[in-house]
N, C-alpha and C positions, 0 to 999 in steps of 0.2 A: 404771760406780760408779765416778767420782770424787768429790775433795773437794767440789766444787760440791753433789752431790745428800747428801753426808755432810753437811753446815752446814742446807742447807735443812731435812731432814728434825730435824735437834736444833733448830733454830729453830721448829718447830712444834711440835714436843712440847706445849710450856708450851701454848699453846690451845688444840690438841684436847682437851687433858687439864682443861682451864678447859670447855671447849664440852660434852665427859660429865658432867660435874660438875652443868651449868644444865639439862642434857636430866633427868637422875639425877634432882633437885629437882623438876621441869617432872614429871615422871610420879607421885611422890610425893604433888605435891599437888594434881595430879589423880585424885588417890584409885584409881591403877590397881595400883601396886605400890608397896609402903612400899620407905623408901632403905637400912632393914636388911637386907632380900632384897638390894636392884642395888645397892651400894658393893664387890664383890668383880668387877665388871666396870670400875672405875676401877685395879685392877690388871692387868687382862688387857689396856685398854687403854698403862696406861702399858708393861707388858710388849709390845706388841706395837712401839712406837715406840723401844723401844731394840732392837731384833729391825732395824728397818729400819735403826736410825742406821749398828748394826754390817753390816749387808749393804753398805751404803751406801759404809762406811770406806774407805780407800785402806790396802791391806795394808801389814800393820806389813816392816822389813826386817827377816830370819832375822838372830839376833844371833848374833855371832863373836869368838873369843880374840882378842885382840890379839895381834898379831905378837909372840914370845921380840928381847926383845932383846940381843944379841952383848957379853962384858963387856966394863967399862967406857963400854961407849956414854954417853951421856948421860941420864938417868932413867932407867937400868937396875941390874941387882942387882953389887957391886966386885968382884973376887976377894979 
């Protein structure tokens, strides 16, 4: 699970969604299923691609509070 895999997943999201749209329109044109019944698959494909991106993304560092400044230090509170 490295940054390269996350970038790859993000890069292929657009082409995969376009391929899914093309397949759904082809199924519609063939008379198998109307597009009005198959469009939710686009949401599913988009969601799966986002899950893959999140799964391969590098972990975020934990948010920590900045250390307190001693009185009178540069940028710290003044007495």
